[in-house]
KEDREN-483607 format. One line per field, with one value per residue (C-alpha): residue number from 1; x, y, z. Coordinates in pm, whole numbers. Example, Ala and Ser with C-alpha at 12.3 -4.5 7.8 and 13.67 -1.06 7.14 Angstrom:
<donus>
n = c(1|2)
px = c(1230|1367)
py = c(-450|-106)
pz = c(780|714)
</donus>
This chain:
<donus>
n = c(1|2|3|4|5|6|7|8|9|10|11|12|13|14|15|16|17|18|19|20|21|22|23|24|25|26|27|28|29|30|31|32|33|34|35|36|37|38|39|40|41|42|43|44|45|46|47|48|49|50|51|52|53|54|55|56|57|58|59|60|61|62|63|64|65|66|67|68|69|70|71|72|73|74|75|76|77|78|79|80|81|82|83|84|85|86|87|88|89|90|91|92|93|94|95|96|97|98|99|100|101|102|103|104|105|106|107|108|109|110|111|112|113|114|115|116|117|118|119|120|121|122|123|124|125|126|127|128|129|130|131|132|133|134|135|136|137|138|139|140|141|142|143|144|145|146|147|148|149|150|151|152|153|154|155|156|157|158|159|160|161|162|163|164|165|166|167|168|169|170|171|172|173|174|175|176|177|178|179|180|181|182|183|184|185|186|187|188|189|190|191|192|193|194|195|196|197|198|199|200|201|202|203|204|205|206|207|208|209|210|211|212|213|214|215|216|217|218|219|220|221|222|223|224|225|226|227|228|229|230|231|232|233|234|235|236|237|238|239|240|241|242|243|244|245|246|247|248|249|250|251|252|253|254|255|256|257|258|259|260|261|262|263|264|265|266|267|268|269|270|271|272|273|274|275|276|277|278|279|280|281|282|283|284|285|286|287|288|289|290|291|292|293|294|295|296|297|298|299|300|301|302|303|304|305|306|307|308|309|310|311|312|313|314|315|316|317|318|319|320|321|322|323|324|325|326|327|328|329|330|331|332|333|334|335|336|337|338|339|340|341|342|343|344|345|346|347|348|349|350|351|352|353|354|355|356|357|358|359|360|361|362|363|364|365|366|367|368|369|370|371|372|373|374|375|376|377|378|379|380|381|382|383|384|385|386|387|388|389|390|391|392|393|394|395|396|397|398|399|400|401|402|403|404|405|406|407|408|409|410|411|412|413|414|415|416|417|418|419|420|421|422|423|424|425|426|427|428|429|430|431|432|433|434|435|436|437|438|439|440|441|442|443|444|445|446|447|448|449|450|451|452|453|454|455|456|457|458|459|460|461|462|463|464|465|466|467|468|469|470|471|472|473|474|475|476|477|478|479|480|481|482|483|484|485|486|487|488|489|490|491|492|493|494|495|496|497|498|499|500|501|502|503|504|505|506|507|508|509|510|511|512|513|514|515|516|517|518|519|520|521|522|523|524|525|526|527|528|529|530|531|532|533|534|535|536|537|538|539|540|541|542|543|544|545|546|547|548|549|550|551|552|553|554|555|556|557|558|559|560|561|562|563|564|565|566|567|568|569|570|571|572|573|574|575|576|577|578|579|580|581|582|583|584|585|586|587|588|589|590|591|592|593|594|595|596|597|598|599|600|601|602|603|604|605|606|607|608|609|610|611|612|613|614|615|616|617|618|619|620|621|622|623|624|625|626|627|628|629|630|631|632|633|634|635|636|637|638|639|640|641|642|643|644|645|646|647|648|649|650|651|652|653|654|655|656|657|658|659|660|661|662|663|664|665|666|667|668|669|670|671|672|673|674|675|676|677|678|679|680|681|682|683|684|685|686|687|688|689|690|691|692|693|694|695|696|697|698|699|700|701|702|703|704|705|706|707|708|709|710|711|712|713|714|715|716|717|718|719|720|721|722|723|724|725|726|727|728|729|730|731|732)
px = c(3155|3282|3261|3005|3058|3358|3122|2955|3264|3034|2710|2435|2270|1916|1981|2065|1706|1604|1672|1860|2081|2145|2206|2469|2628|2641|2813|3045|3148|3186|3358|3656|3731|3682|3912|4242|4107|3859|4123|4355|4076|4009|4376|4379|4595|4580|4272|4031|3741|3838|3600|3310|3406|3413|3084|2943|3099|2911|2581|2645|2699|2414|2161|2279|2245|1902|1798|1874|1701|1384|1359|1169|1294|1640|1780|1881|2253|2231|1990|2230|2540|2373|2255|2603|2753|2522|2588|2971|3040|2789|2587|2248|2149|1781|1491|1358|1694|1654|1288|1404|1665|1444|1182|1386|1547|1201|1067|1383|1293|1614|1472|1800|1938|1615|1653|2042|1964|1691|1916|2178|1911|1836|2190|2352|2037|1832|1557|1329|975|656|722|1063|905|640|907|1061|743|689|986|887|545|711|927|634|821|543|726|969|669|502|832|837|503|586|925|712|474|793|969|638|549|182|139|-98|-335|-75|137|-156|-250|90|150|-169|-69|240|23|-168|140|290|-25|-115|-500|-544|-287|-434|-769|-636|-438|-754|-925|-649|-703|-1015|-909|-582|-799|-691|-1016|-985|-1012|-1102|-753|-750|-1054|-932|-598|-757|-990|-690|-533|-859|-870|-490|-598|-907|-1137|-1433|-1651|-1435|-1374|-1771|-1782|-1543|-1732|-2044|-1821|-1737|-2114|-2193|-1896|-2006|-1704|-1792|-1598|-1435|-1321|-1003|-1246|-1510|-1229|-1050|-1391|-1459|-1099|-1174|-1485|-1284|-1029|-1298|-1507|-1812|-1892|-2263|-2149|-1893|-2144|-2380|-2096|-2024|-2378|-2382|-2124|-2355|-2581|-2289|-2221|-1899|-1844|-1652|-1333|-1139|-1017|-1354|-1500|-1163|-1193|-1570|-1475|-1190|-1441|-1637|-1317|-1264|-1622|-1593|-1880|-1786|-2111|-2123|-1762|-1851|-2158|-1939|-1693|-2000|-2120|-1792|-1829|-2204|-2071|-1804|-1524|-1231|-1127|-764|-587|-601|-986|-1000|-757|-965|-1289|-1114|-969|-1322|-1444|-1157|-1241|-1588|-1510|-1680|-1435|-1677|-1698|-1309|-1258|-1518|-1367|-1038|-1177|-1335|-987|-857|-1157|-1112|-739|-607|-342|-361|-74|38|-181|-490|-406|-282|-606|-801|-624|-668|-1047|-1040|-862|-1131|-1371|-1205|-1149|-793|-828|-904|-640|-368|-523|-505|-139|-66|-218|11|298|163|94|388|514|275|524|369|524|527|203|55|197|112|-239|-231|-66|-321|-604|-477|-406|-802|-917|-676|-461|-143|52|-33|71|420|464|443|732|987|791|873|1233|1229|1098|1335|1092|1198|969|909|776|395|481|615|369|85|221|296|-81|-167|20|-88|-454|-430|-229|86|290|634|584|510|853|1024|899|996|1343|1344|1302|1645|1811|1682|1803|1457|1386|1109|862|630|354|607|680|329|199|451|371|8|50|252|-23|-300|-138|-46|346|401|761|828|591|786|1107|977|858|1224|1343|1100|1213|1573|1519|1442|1115|842|564|213|-80|-152|182|133|-186|-16|257|87|-164|155|294|-52|-98|287|265|561|351|667|741|475|679|975|741|612|958|1057|750|870|1183|1034|937|1281|1429|1205|1303|1669|1616|1419|1592|1941|2144|1857|1926|1557|1363|1615|1633|1673|1308|1196|1448|1456|1338|1352|1711|1659|1337|1364|1230|903|881|666|443|562|680|873|713|997|806|504|751|865|530|403|679|605|232|318|581|344|76|339|454|94|3|302|191|73|-294|-357|-628|-928|-781|-456|-675|-848|-539|-393|-707|-654|-299|-429|-692|-429|-191|-494|-558|-183|-172|-448|-265|43|-142|-349|-94|-10|-358|-411|-110|-234|-554|-399|-159|-446|-649|-363|-262|-585|-964|-1108|-1369|-1715|-1575|-1228|-1408|-1613|-1295|-1100|-1377|-1423|-1051|-1053|-1353|-1180|-1315|-955|-915|-1225|-1180|-882|-1099|-1341|-1078|-954|-1332|-1356|-1030|-1166|-1501|-1343|-1120|-1416|-1646|-1972|-2005|-2073|-2333|-2055|-1852|-2115|-2220|-1845|-1770|-2044|-1931|-1569|-1682|-1867|-1576|-1325|-1558|-1642|-1306|-1168|-1027|-1195|-945|-988|-1364|-1361|-1111|-1318|-1639|-1491|-1363|-1716|-1840|-1579|-1646|-2006|-2135|-2389|-2261|-2602|-2736|-2598|-2243|-2244|-2384|-2115|-1822|-1954|-1990|-1640|-1512|-1693|-1550|-1218|-1283|-1291|-1558|-1530|-1519|-1822|-2011|-1983|-2089|-2389|-2486|-2476|-2714|-2963|-2941|-2976|-3225|-3450|-3760|-3667|-3797|-3535|-3416|-3043|-3124|-3305|-2991|-2770|-2989|-2890|-2524|-2535|-2644|-2370)
py = c(-183|-191|-457|-511|-365|-500|-604|-849|-1060|-1324|-1124|-1050|-1393|-1245|-1059|-1359|-1424|-1085|-976|-681|-874|-1133|-859|-714|-1033|-1102|-777|-851|-1180|-1029|-710|-913|-985|-712|-492|-365|-49|-140|-341|-44|186|-54|-52|314|317|600|656|917|695|656|893|714|401|501|661|340|132|355|316|-48|-57|150|-49|-363|-229|-74|-402|-587|-288|-336|-704|-783|-1131|-1003|-1069|-815|-869|-789|-480|-345|-401|-237|59|108|102|334|567|540|584|875|705|841|1144|1197|1186|849|673|794|647|329|289|437|201|-117|-55|19|-333|-497|-296|-112|209|366|345|512|780|864|855|1115|1312|1281|1415|1706|1818|1752|1730|1666|1809|1519|1515|1367|1054|1023|1078|834|562|636|632|295|175|291|124|-227|-180|-70|257|478|751|801|806|1065|1293|1256|1388|1691|1716|1714|2021|2205|2172|2306|1941|1878|1506|1316|1049|757|972|958|591|462|643|498|166|217|329|21|-193|-9|-30|315|305|664|814|640|781|1116|1105|985|1290|1517|1432|1605|1958|1930|1882|1524|1305|973|660|284|225|500|375|9|110|287|-6|-249|-18|-48|-431|-464|-261|-473|-150|-299|18|233|-4|13|380|413|167|396|712|529|490|840|983|757|528|180|-94|-376|-708|-587|-341|-570|-847|-593|-502|-859|-909|-622|-801|-1130|-968|-877|-1223|-1038|-1317|-1228|-891|-1085|-1327|-1029|-853|-1164|-1195|-838|-869|-1037|-768|-529|-735|-848|-1213|-1349|-1508|-1748|-1458|-1341|-1666|-1757|-1410|-1480|-1833|-1660|-1456|-1760|-1914|-1609|-1643|-2029|-2112|-2425|-2488|-2176|-2210|-2540|-2397|-2117|-2399|-2563|-2240|-2197|-2538|-2406|-2098|-2237|-2114|-2376|-2400|-2406|-2589|-2228|-2251|-2585|-2499|-2200|-2416|-2695|-2421|-2287|-2640|-2701|-2392|-2487|-2821|-2981|-3254|-3445|-3145|-3096|-3473|-3449|-3152|-3304|-3625|-3394|-3254|-3598|-3655|-3367|-3458|-3179|-3309|-3195|-2991|-3014|-2698|-2866|-3210|-3025|-2822|-3141|-3328|-3030|-3071|-3429|-3311|-3066|-3326|-3596|-3811|-3954|-4260|-4042|-3793|-4089|-4229|-3918|-3863|-4214|-4113|-3813|-4038|-4237|-3919|-3771|-3441|-3428|-3456|-3411|-3119|-3045|-2884|-3205|-3425|-3175|-3178|-3565|-3582|-3320|-3533|-3854|-3618|-3532|-3895|-4006|-4201|-4142|-4441|-4326|-3980|-4104|-4337|-4036|-3848|-4094|-4125|-3746|-3804|-4094|-3882|-3583|-3364|-3190|-3207|-2864|-2767|-2780|-3144|-3244|-3048|-3209|-3570|-3469|-3354|-3675|-3862|-3654|-3662|-4037|-4036|-4156|-3904|-4108|-4095|-3713|-3681|-3881|-3664|-3352|-3482|-3588|-3229|-3151|-3437|-3311|-2943|-2830|-2566|-2633|-2360|-2263|-2468|-2773|-2756|-2650|-2979|-3193|-3025|-3074|-3466|-3494|-3280|-3520|-3829|-3610|-3633|-3313|-3353|-3418|-3133|-2896|-3008|-2938|-2622|-2545|-2615|-2387|-2085|-2188|-2202|-1789|-1842|-1569|-1692|-1636|-1646|-1993|-2094|-1877|-2038|-2400|-2308|-2192|-2485|-2718|-2537|-2567|-2937|-2994|-2801|-2585|-2246|-2063|-2104|-1873|-1573|-1690|-1744|-1391|-1271|-1345|-1206|-823|-629|-420|-725|-846|-530|-543|-915|-812|-532|-792|-1086|-1149|-1478|-1693|-1876|-1907|-2212|-2410|-2774|-2890|-2784|-2498|-2293|-2277|-1932|-1972|-1818|-1522|-1402|-1141|-1196|-1029|-904|-1147|-1062|-1352|-1694|-1871|-1743|-1809|-2023|-1795|-1510|-1690|-1775|-1429|-1283|-1544|-1425|-1061|-1080|-1254|-982|-686|-831|-868|-520|-409|-605|-393|-416|-752|-919|-1068|-1432|-1304|-1100|-1419|-1613|-1322|-1312|-1674|-1632|-1335|-1561|-1831|-1574|-1439|-1805|-1833|-1508|-1624|-1944|-1741|-1504|-1759|-1796|-1428|-1324|-1614|-1489|-1121|-1202|-1382|-1092|-855|-1055|-1056|-685|-509|-577|-598|-372|-512|-508|-681|-943|-1059|-1085|-1264|-1482|-1558|-1642|-1857|-2078|-2245|-2052|-1979|-2348|-2384|-2179|-2399|-2706|-2553|-2452|-2815|-2935|-2693|-2838|-3205|-3085|-2957|-3249|-3494|-3641|-3484|-3173|-2837|-2882|-3024|-2717|-2485|-2588|-2591|-2276|-2109|-2273|-2165|-1807|-1809|-1962|-1694|-1414|-1510|-1583|-1248|-1354|-1080|-1115|-1477|-1459|-1188|-1384|-1694|-1526|-1351|-1696|-1862|-1576|-1663|-2003|-1950|-2049|-1820|-1755|-1655|-1380|-1507|-1521|-1164|-1032|-1269|-1118|-756|-834|-953|-640|-398|-565|-517|-179|-208|15|104|-304|-326|-53|-200|-561|-426|-218|-557|-705|-404|-427|-791|-847|-526|-591|-892|-942|-1191|-1119|-1093|-867|-627|-626|-564|-234|-138|-234|-5|291|258)
pz = c(-4253|-3908|-3645|-3355|-3022|-2833|-2543|-2799|-2936|-3045|-3090|-2847|-2732|-2772|-3118|-3315|-3397|-3502|-3871|-3756|-3562|-3832|-4070|-3830|-3765|-4144|-4184|-3923|-4082|-4435|-4312|-4211|-4573|-4860|-5066|-4970|-4927|-4655|-4485|-4475|-4366|-4067|-3969|-4001|-4314|-4582|-4796|-4806|-4701|-4354|-4204|-4381|-4263|-3900|-3926|-4094|-3800|-3541|-3725|-3759|-3372|-3281|-3484|-3344|-2990|-3083|-3193|-2842|-2696|-2895|-2850|-2573|-2536|-2442|-2143|-1868|-1920|-2278|-2236|-1960|-2189|-2498|-2289|-2162|-2516|-2667|-2375|-2361|-2728|-2751|-2986|-2844|-3051|-3103|-2836|-3019|-2929|-2574|-2550|-2679|-2409|-2122|-2222|-2245|-1904|-1761|-1862|-1696|-1376|-1386|-1211|-1106|-1448|-1610|-1339|-1403|-1796|-1745|-1530|-1789|-2054|-1819|-1803|-2130|-2367|-2548|-2295|-2189|-2288|-2161|-2326|-2148|-1817|-1896|-1951|-1593|-1421|-1599|-1443|-1111|-1143|-1222|-915|-714|-614|-559|-390|-693|-931|-723|-721|-1098|-1139|-944|-1131|-1478|-1343|-1245|-1577|-1728|-1872|-1788|-1722|-1965|-1926|-1944|-1669|-1426|-1517|-1460|-1134|-1010|-1095|-900|-615|-630|-616|-345|-128|-137|-210|-48|-269|-568|-515|-448|-792|-971|-824|-954|-1317|-1397|-1219|-1445|-1750|-1819|-1860|-1672|-1904|-1818|-1725|-1494|-1266|-1310|-1167|-870|-805|-838|-561|-341|-419|-284|39|93|58|-113|-21|-212|-521|-550|-511|-795|-1015|-964|-1038|-1391|-1459|-1377|-1602|-1878|-1882|-1949|-1738|-1891|-1772|-1580|-1399|-1272|-1189|-976|-819|-746|-609|-378|-246|-206|-10|255|217|76|-137|-203|-373|-558|-696|-766|-965|-1165|-1271|-1346|-1597|-1858|-1842|-1934|-2210|-2040|-2051|-1729|-1782|-1579|-1340|-1268|-1158|-955|-787|-697|-578|-347|-183|-97|39|253|395|406|171|12|-162|-335|-464|-588|-771|-937|-1069|-1217|-1360|-1547|-1740|-1827|-1961|-2148|-1930|-1905|-1522|-1473|-1151|-980|-1007|-864|-600|-491|-465|-289|-41|20|90|337|516|543|684|342|292|61|-154|-163|-278|-518|-696|-685|-849|-1117|-1191|-1273|-1484|-1721|-1744|-1534|-1293|-919|-791|-439|-335|-433|-268|51|67|27|300|523|468|562|878|969|888|1114|814|899|663|374|451|461|142|-37|100|-65|-411|-416|-410|-714|-926|-1111|-1025|-707|-426|-88|118|468|480|327|606|886|782|770|1111|1267|1111|1296|1602|1608|1585|1848|1614|1782|1607|1271|1352|1475|1160|941|1075|973|635|590|639|382|123|192|353|664|963|1137|1449|1360|1229|1579|1776|1590|1666|2048|2084|1950|2208|2472|2398|2403|2755|2597|2752|2728|2346|2379|2539|2306|2007|2184|2236|1873|1776|1917|1765|1417|1505|1514|1734|1998|2028|2326|2187|2192|2547|2649|2479|2632|2980|2911|2829|3155|3343|3247|3398|3734|3672|3828|3891|3506|3437|3649|3497|3153|3249|3371|3012|2844|3071|3026|2655|2668|2474|2571|2812|2691|2908|2830|2948|3264|3357|3286|3513|3796|3765|3787|4094|4255|4198|4296|4612|4472|4524|4571|4193|4098|4235|4016|3734|3717|3782|3414|3255|3245|3292|3552|3766|3721|3847|4162|4218|4219|4497|4705|4658|4517|4466|4331|4008|3904|3756|3551|3410|3764|3854|4101|4264|4641|4729|5103|5122|4911|5077|5344|5697|5798|6139|6350|6641|6854|6826|6537|6229|5983|5766|5755|5675|5377|5264|5320|5078|4836|4765|4807|4562|4310|4392|4338|4015|3873|3990|3758|3447|3165|3041|2858|2688|2835|2849|3005|3260|3350|3412|3609|3824|3909|4027|4228|4381|4454|4624|4820|4958|5023|5221|5430|5519|5605|5832|6004|6290|6307|6368|6637|6826|6799|6914|7227|7274|7288|7550|7765|7745|7793|7823|7502|7358|7236|6861|6960|7174|6892|6670|6934|7010|6630|6609|6907|6833|6559|6260|6141|6085|5937|5643|5552|5563|5353|5086|5094|5018|4754|4579|4635|4482|4177|4117|4164|3899|4061|3815|3917|4177|4434|4322|4370|4711|4823|4696|4872|5203|5139|5076|5395|5589|5479|5524|5879|5967|5850|5510|5325|5022|4994|4991|4735|4506|4529|4472|4151|4040|4071|3866|3590|3588|3510|3846|4055|4389|4502|4730|5067|4917|4804|5134|5329|5127|5180|5556|5559|5369|5599|5911|5771|5701|5320|5278|4904|4824|5043|4914|4547|4643|4824|4506|4310|4549|4556|4159|4149|4431|4434|4594|4776|5127|5234|5574|5457|5194|5448|5642|5356|5339|5659|5619|5295|5528|5734)
</donus>
């Protein structure tokens, strides 16, 4: 008898418990003694039994290595070492030996090793058979390597080895784990033409693929195909089908399938009920999930912590905090210790139900229970509960509590605390929390800056809000439509309307390129607030007088409009924000051109006798209407800020539209009209016709035509004089 393999100097760790391993190690210990003839044989001395002793040593090493491979409790290191020893010493002789090695490597997720050994068999023999290919496909299934599994099936067919049921089932399972439900169904459909009858495992694997892909309709179709082919489903099949319904929130269908299992003589287990409750959780059906939890007790099925966690999660999504707390209390009564997932879901349910005190009580209970330490999600839910109830002091106290317990606050923690301070008017505390993020090396997000800016905006601190907005841009964070609207609103209130051009400048690379061609040397909005764009704006040729200030304003709104025109198609919310920016730019353009239009009218009167149409326009400009529309816009802004509600804003909006339209500010009147519609205010017939007439006077015939068509459709058959005049204008 020889020794064990040199790679196992003290014997394999995982073999010592097996009989073969113990026998091999006993043989190793007794082999050190023995007769003089045996010792001479081991030393290579003379004797006729040297060859037999060598063969006995090889056989002993082979048995020890195979014992390691057959033992399912063997660790990956020992399995790899045993396979290396067998292959290096040439101890693999029969197809059964290769089957043992391939199966052991497949169980340990060593797909590359199995494929290399299969290639070695193809080159040096023995020739691989279906069992060997199935073992390698099983390794691909464990590793979710569906592409390699598909190629192995093609390789089998090329070698004249038709895949059997195990081959197809393992490959379909690999497709399921790889998220390829279409390929799984296609492979299932190929079984019948290949004279391979699919069994319950085949359909279960295909249904599991549909469940992972959220294709509950396909799962139901496959379940019907099983019945038509006479293949009875089992618990795995039904559980996969219920799981497919759960992925799509089809809670009613999941409950029907659960109840139908009893008619099939299939008793639902814990997995069945949990999958049905997960479907209820996806659909925010807390009461139904709790009913299924009670049904489990009635049917003699013991719920586990996962079952309770799923039911509590359903209550949390439905906002049923009382049901979540009741399920949590029931866990303690049945001697199931709630885990951190259950407690966090219950705290989140209290947060959605505005039960901040219960959320804090539950957070304290977690500290008393053994093995249930609150995590960041638990604290964030509690902070959010305090924020929704305006308890900003309690929200701030939770931040140092997290650090004391070794839980690092994240951006969500700070954002919730800042929002609690901002909603309560504590803007200074919100800024303190924002600065605390940098101290703890927590990267501030766009939500962080937006929350702090909103807190300052509510208190009218426009300068601080602008400085924070500069910090946001300096941080290089991408701006979303909410930030865009917030920044524009701050610029409006602070009177720094030139910042809109610089703000829109950073939204797209194309607009940045355009800004470099129009203005060079600007530093943008930085930590110091808003850049001074006066020096970088090119001048506009004036028609007379000192219009330097007007020229700078002109380039401000025109640049903003050009950038808006270059923006890609956005969502509905982004479009609304962009429309607000556009309306504001139109108003700024009207202010910039007011003096220029008046100068042009005076020049026209001095140069030549005006025509009838020009006389009307000059008379309108000289009669003070150019100033009237500015006053109307100021009244509209005051009405929006006032406490009177929508009625004053509606009246002021109509007057502003009429004033802008009659003063030749057709773009401003159109923007105001669109803005009123977006705000849910009905401008009325008069406003529509005023804007249409203003567009017609400015030779904007297509716009005027569109507006008049709206009037005709909305007020058809109306005998109002203005409606009749709109008909005549439409004919023109």
